[in-house]
N, C-alpha and C positions, 0 to 999 in steps of 0.2 A: 504494500500500500504506500502511496506517495502522499505527502502533505502539501496542500496548496493553501496559501494565505490570501485572503481577499481584502482589498481596500477600495472604498468608493470615494468619489470626489464629492465635495459639498457637505452640507449638514448631515447627510445620511451616512457619513463615514463610520465604519465599524472597525475600531482599532482592535487588532489582535484576533479578529474572527478567523477561525480556521475551519476547513472542511476536508475530510478524508475522501479521496477519490481514487478509483482504480487506475492503474497505468493504462496508457493508450494501447490500442490493438497493435500487437507486434512492435511496440516501441523498443528501440535498442537502447539499453542503459548499460554503459560500460562502467564497471566498478573496479578500477585497478587497486592494488594493495589488499591488505587483509580486511575482510568485512568487519565493520564496527570500529575500525581504527580511526583516529583523528584525521590522518591524511586522507583516508578513504572518504570520510564525511565532507571534508573541505573540497575535494575534487568533484564530488557529486553535486554539491551546492553551486559550485562555479559553472557547472554545465546546464543548470536550470535556466529557463527562459521566462519572458514576461509577455502578457497580452495586454495591450493598452488600446481602448477603443472608444468610439463615440456613436450615438444613435440620434438621428434627426429625422424630420419629416421632409416632404418633397419641397418645402420652402426653406430648407436648411435650418429650421428652428429646432433646438435641442429637445428631446423627448425625455421627460423624467419618469421613472418607474417602469421603463421597459425591462422585461425579464430576459436575462442572458442565461442560456442553458447549454451545457456541453453534453452531447449525447453519450450514453453509456457511463456516465458518472453521476454522482449526486450533487453536482455543483449547480447552484441556482443563485443568482444575484440580480439586483436591480440597478438601473442607472441613477445617478444623482441629478440635481436640478440643472446641471449643465449638460446632461445627456451622456456623461462619460462613465466608464467603468474600467477597472484595472485588476488584473489577476497576476500575482507574482508566484515565484517558485513553481513554475509549470515544467514538468518533464518534457524534453523535446520530443516531437512526434506529430502525427496527423490527428486532427480532431474535427468533429462536425459540430459547428456552433449554430444554435437556433435562437432567433430573436423574436420576441412577441410583445405586444402591447394591446390591451383592450381597445377596440375601435380602429385598429390598424391591421393591414394585411401582413401576416408574419413572413419572415424570410429566413434563409439558411445559407451556410457556406462551409466548405471544407477548407481548413487552414492548416498550415505547417508551422509549428512552433520551432524556431531555430535554437541552436545551442548557444547559451550564454549571450543572448541578444533579445531585443524587444520587437515583437510583432505588433504593428499598428494597424487597426481596423477601423473602417467607417461603414455604417449601415444606414440606409434610407428606407423608412417605412411609409407605405402609401395609406392614407386615411381610408377607412372602409365604412360605408354607410349602408346598413342593412336593416330590413324590417322583417321580423320573424312572426309567423302566424302563431296563434295560440296553440299550445300543446296540451291535450287532455290525456292523462295517464290512467288507464283502467286496469292494468295488470301490474306485475311486479315492477318496482321502481327500477329504471334503467337510464343511463346517461343518454342525452339527446343524440349524440353522435352514433351510439350503438343502436338506438332506435332507428335512425336513418339507415344504418348498415343493414339491419334486419328487413327494413322496407324494400331496399334495393335488391336484397337477396331473394325475397319473395317474387319480385318482378322477373328475375331470372335473366336479366340482360347481360350479365357478366359471369365470371367464375369466382367462387367464394370458398374461403376456409374459415370456419368458426373457431372460437376458442377451444371448444371441446375437440374438434377435429385436429387442431394444432397439438393439443396435449396428447392425443392418441398416436400421433406420428412420432412423438418422442425424439425430435431432432435436436441436435446439439447447437447448430448454427441456423440462423434464419435463412441463409442462402439455400440450404437444402430444401426448404419448403417450396421455393419457387420452381424447382425442377418438376413439380407435380402438375403445374399448369400447362395445358396444351398450347397456349398462345405465347408462352415465355420460353425463350432460349437463353439459358444461363451460360454465358461465355467467359472463359478465363483469358485475361490479357497478361502477357509476360514482358511488357515493355519496361516495367520497373523491376527492381530487385525482388520485390515481394509480389506474387501473383495476385491479381485483382479480379473480382467477379462482377460482371455487368449483366443486367437484364435486357435482352434484345428481343425485338419482335421476331416471331418465327417466320415472318414474311421476308426477313433479311438474314444475313449471316455475316461471319467474319468479325473483325475487331471494331469496336465502337469508335476508335480513334482513326479509322481508315474508311469512313463513309458508311458504316452499318447504321442500323436504326435503333438507337437506345430508347427504351420506354421511360416515361416520366414517372418517377417514384414520389409519392406524397405520403408524408408521415404525420398523422394527426392533423390533417388539413394544411400542413406546411410543405410546399413544393421543395424538393431537394435538388441540388445541382445535377445537371445531366451532361454526360453519363454519370451514374452514381454507383459507387462501390458498395455492393450489397453486404459486404462484411462489416460495414459500419452500423448496420441496423441493430436494434436491441435483440437480445436472445429470445428464442421462442417462448420461454416461460413468462416473458413480459408482454406478449402479444395477445390482443383480444379478437383480432380478425384481420383477414386479408381479402381484398377484392381486386380483380384484374379485368381490364377492358382492352380488347385486342386492337381496336381502331377508333377513329374519330366518330364513326356512325353509332357506336354503342356507349360512348362516354357520357355519363350524366352531366347536366349543365354545371353543377357545382365543382366539377373537376375540369371544366373546359378552360381553354387558354391557348397561348402560343406553344408551338413545339409539342403538340399532343398527338400528332398524326401517327406516331409509332405505337400508341397505346398508353394506358395509365395503370399503375399499380398503386392502390391505396392501402396503407398499412396503419392499423390502429393498435395503440398500446392499451393496457388495462387501466392505467392511471391517467394517461394523457400528460400534456405538458402545459 
């Protein structure tokens, strides 16, 4: 387990707040010397990086209270009055950052934290104006997003995996679940030192970096970068459902948008973000 200390700008600063987060997937941590030695601890600390960021709206006005989450960790923090956030003592490696704020369209990005350096980020959130119809619950209480999931599943326009079906498959990694969908081609890319798995439309083939057709992955209503490394998704025991739409003709309106022609994969976690 690695220790990350959080510091916020402005009156909301939390001095000394710490959060334990698991190491990034396949992060390389070199620990020369004897484990537990003073020299070992000093070298490890010097290798840690820093994430320094700001969140604003489309008019470049800072957004206070935006939630910053790093997927597959328990790290959650909010931006200060100036829209800024700062995370120190971050182990170097690749992370998926999700930014949310009530009333705004969420966004996400894959970032690479450098060794002994500061990664500076800037996020712009688009204001979202929506009107929701009244919801009447007559059965067992369920979150609105999973009620919508069940509604679409009954319509039968896409392919679905429920939480019960996910548990029955007993998969170790979420990537394994997508191999069961007829319209998804899970392809491995070896362009980097570590193999990366992408979800491609079965209408296409090959490597997503060479003109293939990567599907848009959406996690709890947050569109993820495309093409997206499926290995960065939460583990199957954290998932509440998966739905797959093979092409633009079958995609529900709430998942519509640019670059959806190759299909959409909507992934739902049990707790949400």
